[in-house]
C-alpha positions as CSV (number, residue, x, y, z in Angstrom):
1,M,-12.3,61.2,25.9
2,I,-13.3,63.6,28.6
3,E,-12.4,66.5,26.4
4,L,-14.5,65.1,23.6
5,L,-17.5,64.7,25.9
6,I,-17.1,68.3,27.1
7,L,-17.0,69.5,23.5
8,G,-20.1,67.4,22.8
9,I,-22.0,68.9,25.7
10,I,-21.1,72.5,24.6
11,S,-22.2,71.8,21.0
12,C,-25.5,70.3,22.2
13,I,-26.2,73.2,24.5
14,C,-25.6,75.6,21.6
15,A,-27.7,73.5,19.2
16,F,-30.6,73.5,21.6
17,F,-30.6,77.1,22.7
18,V,-30.0,78.6,19.3
19,V,-33.2,77.0,18.0
20,F,-35.0,77.6,21.3
21,F,-34.4,81.3,21.3
22,I,-34.4,82.0,17.5
23,T,-37.7,80.2,16.7
24,P,-40.1,82.5,18.6
25,P,-38.9,85.7,16.8
26,L,-38.9,83.7,13.6
27,I,-42.5,82.8,14.1
28,N,-43.4,86.5,14.7
29,F,-41.5,87.5,11.6
30,L,-43.2,84.9,9.4
31,E,-46.7,85.7,10.7
32,K,-46.2,89.5,10.2
33,N,-45.1,88.9,6.6
34,N,-47.9,86.4,5.9
35,F,-45.6,83.4,5.5
36,T,-48.3,81.1,6.9
37,V,-50.2,78.1,5.8
38,K,-53.5,76.6,7.0
39,D,-53.4,73.8,9.4
40,V,-55.8,71.5,7.5
41,N,-56.2,69.2,10.5
42,K,-57.8,71.8,12.7
43,K,-61.5,72.6,12.7
44,E,-60.9,76.3,13.1
45,N,-59.2,78.4,10.5
46,V,-55.7,78.1,12.1
47,M,-52.8,79.6,10.2
48,V,-49.3,78.4,11.1
49,A,-45.9,80.0,10.4
50,R,-43.8,78.3,7.8
51,P,-40.9,77.6,7.1
52,G,-39.1,76.8,10.3
53,G,-36.0,75.4,8.5
54,I,-34.3,78.8,9.1
55,S,-33.9,78.2,12.9
56,I,-33.2,74.5,12.4
57,I,-30.2,75.1,10.0
58,L,-28.8,77.9,12.2
59,G,-28.7,75.5,15.2
60,I,-27.0,72.9,13.2
61,L,-24.4,75.2,11.6
62,I,-23.4,76.9,14.8
63,S,-23.0,73.6,16.7
64,E,-21.2,71.8,13.9
65,F,-18.8,74.7,13.3
66,I,-17.9,74.6,17.0
67,L,-17.1,70.9,16.7
68,Y,-15.1,71.5,13.5
69,A,-13.0,74.2,15.1
70,F,-11.7,71.7,17.6
71,L,-11.8,68.4,15.7
72,Q,-10.9,69.5,12.1
73,L,-12.7,66.4,10.6
74,N,-13.6,66.3,6.9
75,E,-16.7,64.4,8.1
76,I,-18.0,67.5,9.9
77,L,-17.4,69.6,6.8
78,A,-19.3,67.1,4.7
79,I,-22.2,67.3,7.2
80,I,-22.2,71.1,7.2
81,I,-22.0,71.5,3.4
82,T,-24.5,68.8,2.4
83,T,-27.0,69.8,5.1
84,F,-26.8,73.4,4.2
85,G,-27.3,72.5,0.5
86,A,-30.4,70.5,1.5
87,F,-31.7,73.5,3.4
88,L,-31.3,75.8,0.4
89,I,-33.1,73.2,-1.8
90,G,-36.0,73.0,0.6
91,Y,-36.2,76.7,1.0
92,I,-36.5,77.1,-2.8
93,D,-39.3,74.6,-2.7
94,D,-41.0,76.4,0.2
95,R,-41.1,79.6,-1.8
96,K,-42.1,78.0,-5.1
97,I,-43.7,74.6,-5.8
98,M,-41.2,72.8,-8.0
99,G,-41.6,69.6,-10.1
100,G,-41.3,66.2,-8.6
101,W,-37.8,65.9,-10.1
102,F,-36.4,68.9,-8.3
103,K,-35.6,67.6,-4.9
104,P,-34.2,64.1,-5.8
105,V,-31.9,65.6,-8.5
106,T,-30.7,68.6,-6.4
107,L,-30.2,66.5,-3.2
108,A,-28.1,64.1,-5.3
109,I,-25.9,67.0,-6.2
110,A,-25.8,68.2,-2.6
111,S,-24.3,64.8,-1.6
112,L,-21.2,65.3,-3.8
113,P,-19.2,67.0,-1.0
114,I,-19.2,63.7,0.9
115,I,-17.4,62.1,-2.1
116,F,-15.0,65.0,-2.8
117,L,-14.0,65.3,0.9
118,G,-13.5,61.5,1.1
119,A,-15.7,61.5,4.2
120,Y,-16.8,57.9,3.8
121,D,-15.7,54.3,4.0
122,S,-16.6,52.3,0.9
123,N,-17.2,49.1,3.0
124,L,-20.8,48.4,3.8
125,T,-21.1,46.8,7.2
126,F,-23.8,44.2,7.9
127,P,-24.7,42.7,11.3
128,L,-22.9,39.4,12.0
129,F,-21.5,39.1,8.4
130,G,-19.1,42.1,8.7
131,D,-17.9,44.3,5.9
132,V,-18.7,44.1,2.2
133,Q,-16.3,45.9,-0.1
134,I,-18.1,47.9,-2.8
135,P,-15.9,50.9,-3.7
136,L,-17.5,52.0,-6.9
137,L,-21.0,50.9,-6.0
138,Y,-20.8,52.8,-2.7
139,I,-20.3,56.1,-4.5
140,G,-23.6,55.5,-6.2
141,L,-25.1,54.6,-2.8
142,I,-24.1,58.0,-1.4
143,I,-25.7,59.9,-4.4
144,V,-28.9,57.9,-3.9
145,M,-29.0,57.9,0.0
146,I,-29.2,61.7,0.6
147,P,-32.2,62.1,-1.7
148,I,-33.9,59.1,0.0
149,T,-33.3,60.2,3.6
150,G,-34.2,63.9,2.8
151,N,-37.4,63.0,1.0
152,T,-38.3,60.3,3.5
153,I,-38.5,62.8,6.4
154,N,-40.2,65.3,4.1
155,S,-42.9,62.7,3.2
156,I,-43.8,61.9,6.9
157,D,-44.1,65.6,7.8
158,V,-47.9,65.5,7.6
159,L,-49.1,66.1,11.2
160,N,-48.2,68.4,14.0
161,G,-44.9,67.4,15.6
162,V,-44.2,64.3,13.6
163,A,-41.1,65.3,11.7
164,S,-39.3,66.8,14.7
165,G,-40.5,64.2,17.1
166,F,-39.6,61.4,14.7
167,M,-36.1,62.9,14.3
168,I,-35.6,63.1,18.1
169,I,-36.1,59.4,18.4
170,A,-34.3,58.3,15.1
171,S,-31.2,60.6,15.6
172,L,-30.9,59.7,19.3
173,T,-31.0,56.0,18.3
174,L,-28.3,56.7,15.7
175,S,-26.1,58.4,18.3
176,I,-26.5,55.6,20.7
177,C,-25.6,53.0,18.1
178,L,-22.4,55.0,17.2
179,F,-21.4,54.9,20.8
180,I,-22.1,51.2,21.0
181,L,-19.8,50.7,17.9
182,Q,-17.2,52.9,19.7
183,N,-17.2,55.5,16.9
184,Y,-17.0,58.2,19.5
185,E,-16.1,61.2,17.4
186,I,-19.0,60.8,14.9
187,A,-21.3,60.0,17.8
188,I,-20.5,63.3,19.4
189,V,-20.9,65.0,16.0
190,S,-24.3,63.5,15.6
191,L,-25.7,64.7,18.9
192,P,-26.6,68.3,17.9
193,L,-29.2,66.9,15.5
194,V,-31.0,65.4,18.5
195,F,-31.0,68.6,20.4
196,V,-32.0,70.8,17.4
197,S,-34.9,68.4,16.9
198,L,-35.8,68.6,20.6
199,A,-35.8,72.4,20.7
200,F,-37.8,72.7,17.5
201,Y,-40.4,70.1,18.8
202,K,-41.3,72.5,21.6
203,F,-42.9,74.8,18.9
204,H,-43.9,72.1,16.4
205,K,-45.8,69.7,18.7
206,I,-49.6,69.8,18.8
207,P,-50.8,72.5,18.4
208,S,-48.0,73.6,16.1
209,K,-46.9,77.3,16.2
210,I,-44.5,76.7,13.3
211,F,-44.1,74.1,10.5
212,P,-40.6,73.0,9.4
213,G,-41.5,73.2,5.8
214,D,-39.5,71.5,3.1
215,S,-36.4,73.5,4.2
216,G,-36.6,72.0,7.7
217,A,-37.6,68.5,6.7
218,L,-34.9,68.2,4.1
219,T,-32.4,69.6,6.5
220,F,-33.3,66.9,9.1
221,G,-33.3,64.1,6.6
222,A,-30.1,65.1,4.8
223,M,-28.1,65.5,8.0
224,Y,-29.3,62.1,9.2
225,G,-28.2,60.6,5.9
226,V,-24.7,62.2,6.0
227,I,-24.2,61.0,9.6
228,A,-25.1,57.5,8.6
229,I,-22.6,57.6,5.7
230,V,-19.7,59.2,7.6
231,G,-20.3,57.0,10.6
232,G,-20.5,53.8,8.5
233,V,-23.9,52.8,10.0
234,E,-26.1,52.9,6.9
235,I,-27.9,49.6,7.7
236,I,-28.6,50.7,11.3
237,A,-29.8,54.1,10.0
238,A,-32.2,52.5,7.6
239,I,-33.7,50.3,10.4
240,A,-34.2,53.3,12.7
241,L,-36.0,55.1,9.9
242,L,-38.3,52.2,9.0
243,P,-41.7,53.9,9.6
244,A,-40.8,56.8,7.4
245,V,-39.2,54.5,4.8
246,I,-42.4,52.4,4.7
247,N,-44.4,55.6,4.3
248,S,-42.4,56.7,1.3
249,F,-42.5,53.2,-0.2
250,L,-46.2,53.0,0.1
251,F,-46.7,56.4,-1.4
252,L,-44.4,55.9,-4.4
253,S,-45.8,52.4,-5.1
254,S,-49.3,53.7,-5.1
255,V,-48.8,56.8,-7.2
256,K,-46.1,55.1,-9.4
257,Q,-44.2,58.3,-10.1
258,V,-42.1,60.8,-8.3
259,V,-44.4,63.7,-7.6
260,E,-44.9,66.5,-5.1
261,H,-47.4,65.7,-2.3
262,R,-49.0,69.1,-2.9
263,Q,-49.8,68.1,-6.5
264,I,-51.8,65.0,-5.5
265,K,-55.5,65.9,-5.7
266,A,-56.9,62.8,-4.1
267,K,-56.1,62.9,-0.4
268,P,-55.4,59.7,1.6
269,V,-57.4,60.8,4.7
270,E,-60.6,62.7,5.4
271,H,-62.2,64.3,8.4
272,T,-65.2,63.1,10.4
273,S,-67.9,65.4,11.7
274,D,-66.0,65.7,15.0
275,F,-62.8,66.4,12.9
276,K,-61.1,63.2,13.6
277,L,-59.1,61.6,10.7
278,K,-60.3,58.6,8.8
279,S,-59.0,56.7,5.8
280,T,-60.5,57.8,2.5
281,N,-62.6,55.5,0.3
282,D,-61.2,57.1,-2.8
283,K,-59.3,54.3,-4.6
284,T,-57.2,56.9,-6.6
285,A,-55.8,58.3,-3.4
286,P,-52.2,57.4,-2.4
287,I,-51.5,54.8,0.3
288,T,-49.6,56.2,3.2
289,L,-48.5,55.1,6.7
290,V,-51.2,57.4,8.2
291,R,-53.9,55.8,6.0
292,L,-52.8,52.4,7.1
293,I,-53.0,53.4,10.8
294,L,-56.5,54.7,10.2
295,A,-57.6,51.4,8.6
296,G,-58.9,50.3,12.0
297,G,-61.1,53.4,12.4
298,P,-61.0,57.2,12.9
299,L,-58.4,58.7,15.3
300,S,-57.5,62.1,16.5
301,E,-54.4,63.8,15.2
302,K,-52.7,63.3,18.6
303,Q,-53.5,59.6,18.6
304,I,-52.0,59.1,15.2
305,V,-48.8,61.0,16.2
306,F,-48.6,58.7,19.3
307,V,-48.8,55.6,17.1
308,I,-46.1,56.9,14.7
309,F,-43.8,57.6,17.7
310,K,-44.4,54.1,19.1
311,L,-43.5,52.6,15.8
312,T,-40.3,54.8,15.7
313,I,-39.3,53.7,19.2
314,F,-39.8,50.0,18.2
315,S,-37.6,50.6,15.1
316,G,-35.0,52.3,17.3
317,I,-34.9,49.3,19.6
318,L,-34.3,47.1,16.5
319,A,-31.5,49.4,15.3
320,I,-29.8,49.3,18.7
321,I,-30.0,45.4,18.7
322,T,-28.5,45.5,15.2
323,A,-25.7,47.7,16.5
324,F,-24.8,45.2,19.2
325,M,-24.9,42.4,16.6
326,M,-22.5,44.5,14.4
327,G,-20.3,45.0,17.4
328,V,-20.0,41.3,17.8
329,S,-19.0,40.9,14.1
330,I,-16.2,43.5,14.3
């Protein structure tokens, strides 16, 4: 156990510092080559480097390869291959706007290594009730889950620092739950996601110096989904992800089709004269979590981000309680 903890510490240090030191030169490179986008929530004409997924995936790959060198787990291979696949899918979408079908279909394909490597348990574990055996149905769940978690994080990446800050809380919650359930190896394997998110947040928080882009958001979401599957904590992972899940559900139920956010003409929020955000009166605009938060009146970007983080912490507490309940049923 001590050796496992030491290995976990080493991988987390590598995960953090790879992102911490690579991101600044990446920002300079992206800015020099005009890979920037306008920060629409700033009054001034602020251009922000994008995509930051390059530093995120490097931090994940280096830390996970270190873990695989010592642990030789198929679960780690599944995390590496599927997460890298999600990064490539997001990078393609960063460079060229694809149709609404592109990410769900390609992320479903990216999930296949989990199945081929046998890095899953076909039993779905519920709190108090224990395991439910669904061997064939579970394969379908894997193929659906990675697109859901990937696109869920992508859909909440709408304000400075939200995607990375959200992932710090959600992935830390998932790691804590895995420790509670005594799944120590996967808990250690999951920790680099926390530290990659933490390092990237340094540059992504308000005011953002870099945006993760689809490549970064899909990388975050896909890795989170793979960890949930290989760790057998799918229900817990869904609870920890509730604010983002609700956001995706609201968006899809209001637009009634799978479509790129950038292709939606009617925006869910508007700016006041002092450049706070307020909910739009346009009935054709999609409903989102941010729009619901603004139903009570205009807020600054920082205030909205703080509300989202509070909701995420609350969901994380519910997830941890669920983990204790599952521990009782085991």
